[in-house]
N, C-alpha and C positions, 0 to 999 in steps of 0.2 A: 104353498111352500117355495116354490121357484118364482123369480121375478120375471115378468113379462117384458118382451122387447117392445120398444116404440111402434106405433102402428105403420109410419113411413118406411122404418128399416125392414120391417117384416114384408113390406110390399115390393122391395127391390132385390132383384136377382144378383146374388153374389157375383156373378160374371161381369153383369152390367156395372156393379159397383167398383169393381176392380179396374175395368176399363175406364171409367170415369176418372178413378184417382190417378190411373197412369197418365191420362191426357192432362190433367192439372199440373202434374209433376213436369211433364215435357214442356208445357205452357211456360212454366216458371223458370226452368232451364233456359229455354229459349229467349226469354225476355232479357236477360242479363247482357249477353253477347251483342245483341242488337243495339241495346243502349250504349255500349263501348263503342259500337261501329259508328254510330250516329254521332257520338261525341268526338271520335277521331276524324270523321268526314267534315264535321262542322270546324273544329279547330285547324285542321290542314288546309282545306280548300278556303276557309274564311280568312285564315292567316295570309295565304297567297294573294286572295284578292285586296285584302287590306294593304299588303306590302306594295303590290302592283299600283294601287291608287295612290299611295304615299309617293311612291317613285315619279308618277306621272306628275303629281302636284309638285313635288321638288325640282323636277326637270324643267317645268314652266316657269317656276320661279327663279331658277338659275339662267335660263335663256332671257329672261326680263332683265335680271341684273347684269348680264353679258351685254345686252343692247344699250342699256343704261350707261354703262362703264364705256362703250364704245363711243357714245355720244359726247360724253363727258370729255373723253380723250381728243374727240375731232375738235371740240370747242377749245380745249387747251392749246392743241396744236395751231388753231387759227390764231389765237391770242400770241404765242410765242413767235409766229410768223410775222405779225404786226410789230411786236416789240423788236424783233431783229432788224426789220426795215426801218424803224424809228431810230435805232441804234446806229445803223449804218449812214442814215442821213444826218444824224448829229456828228458822228465821226467825220463826215465830209465837211460839215459846216464848221467844226472845229479846226481841221486842216486848211480850209479856205482861209479862215478867220487868221491862222497863224502865218499863212503866207502873205495875206494883205498886210499884216503887221510888220513883217519883214521887209515888204517892199515900202512900206511907209518909213521905216527905220533907215532904209538904204536911201529913199529920196531926201531925207532929212541931212544924212551924211554927205551926199554928193553937193559940189558947189556949183552945180548946173542946173538947168531947166530940165525936169523931167515930166513925162506925161504918162499917168497910168492908163492901160489899155487891156481890153480882153480879146482872146483869141477866138473867132467865130468860124473858122474853117480852115483846112489844111489842104495841100495837094494830094491827089488821090494816088499818084504813081511816085514811085522810089526815086526816080531821076530828078524831077524838079522839086527839090526839098523846100517847100514854102508855106507860110501859113498867112492867113488874112485877118487883121485887127480890125476892131470895130470904130476907129478913130481915124481921122485923115487930116487934109489941108484945113479944114474948117476948125479943127482943134490944134491947129499949128503944128502938125506933123509933115515933115518935109522928106522928099527922096534923099537919101544918104544918110538918114538918122540911124544911130546905133539903137539895137534894142537888146535888153538884159533883165535879169531877175536877180534876186538877193544871192542865190546859189551860184549863177554863172552867166556867161554870154550867150545870147540866142541869135542874133544876127543883125542883118541891116534892112532898112526900108529900101526897097529897089522900085516901088510904085505907090504914089500917094494919090488918092482920089479925094472926092469931096468929104466923105464919112467913112472911109474905110483905106486900109494901106495893105500892100503885099510885102511880105518880109521874108528874104532870103536867109536860110539858116546856116549855121557854121558848119552843119554836117555835109552840106555840098561841096562836092570835090573842087569847084571853082573859087571856093571862099578862101581869103588867105587874111589872116590875123597875127599881127605882131605880138609876140609872147616871151616870157623868160621863165627860166626855172627859178622859184622863189627865193631859196636860200643862197643859190650859188651866183645868181645873177646872169646866167648864161642865156643869151638870146638866141631866138628861133622864130621860124614861121609855122603857124599852125594852118593845115588845110584840112577840109572835111573828108571823112570816111563814111560814116553812118550816123544814125541819130543817137549813139551812144558813146562812140569813140572818133578819135581824130588823130591826125598824124602830126608830130612835132619834126620838122625839117631843118637841115642846115645846121646840123650839130656834128661837128668833127669826131672822127673815131678817135679814141683816147681821151675824150673829154669824161670827166668824172661825174656821170649822171647814175643814179640809183632808182630801183624800182620803189614807188611810193612817194617819189619828189612830187612836190605841188608845182603847176604851171598855173602862172597869172598873166594877166595883160601887162605889155610892156609899156603902154602909152605913147609908143613911137609911130609916126606915120610916115610913109614913104610911098613913092610911085608904085602902083601894083597891089597896094595894101588896101583893106577896106578901113572904115572910119576910125577915128581915134576914140578908144575907149578910156575910162579913168584908170590910171595906173595902178597896178596891184589887185585889180578885180580878179575874183578866182575863175579859172577855167576848168581844170580838171587836175588827174594825178596819173602819173606815169605807171603804165601797167606791163609794158613789154620793152625790151631793149635787146636789139640784134645788129649785126652789120648787114648792109645791103650788098645784094649780089651784083646789081648792076653799078653801083657806085660805092666803091670800097672806101672813099675819104669821109662819107657820111654816116652816122648810125641810124638804124631804123627804129624810131620811138613811137610807140602807140601810146596815146593818152585817153583815159576814161573819162568823160564830161561829167562835172559836177551836176549839171541840170539835164534832167531827162526831157529831151526834146519831143519824145512822144507823148507827153502828158502835160503839155503847157496849157495854162488857163488864163493867168494874168501875168503881165510883162511892163517893164517901164521902157518908154521910147526916151532916148537921151540925145540931146541937142547941145554939142560942144559949144 
């Protein structure tokens, strides 16, 4: 009448069966969090590891790019430096060509024999204001010849060698040159002061002289004056006028020379 239990169930103690089922339930419950912890650890530490690796790779790439950019900049700087040097050389060549052209035009303008010459040395001290030219008696340069440029007066040959000459500059205090104020025709004597300025002397107080007036050669020679230059050749411009303290009858007139005697390169030697 009653159904019989299976043989293996009959053989299991109820207490044992309960214990077995309890362990199965515990195992099932514990298996879920462990899986979550594993996934958490994998994604967390795995992500950090991957990020660190990517940062190292990116850092290496950035360093290589920085070194490459630095090398390119170095090459560009070197190229710019070379180009600046070339530009400087070309500017100098253009300036020298311009000066030579001006000298040639002056040479054609003058009705006297002129000899082109280059400055090869200058006096080391400030007292003896002299330069040395690369031409001398062999090239028909003689003692007493005048020296000038297209801009202004330079000086006088005081010693002529076979292939070189010594020139006393107009900046020398002992140098005396007959000059006049261009527009007014007022005569005076120019004496040296320094390589950029000279003094125009023997101009009486009360003479109408103005700042900016141009001073040119008078073309007149007399005892005590240096050689005759072509009349009307530019000398400089008046930059200062005042009364002399020691000699109230004459004005103190300072003239800025048109030619910068500190940077002479090419000159013309003038033989009247």
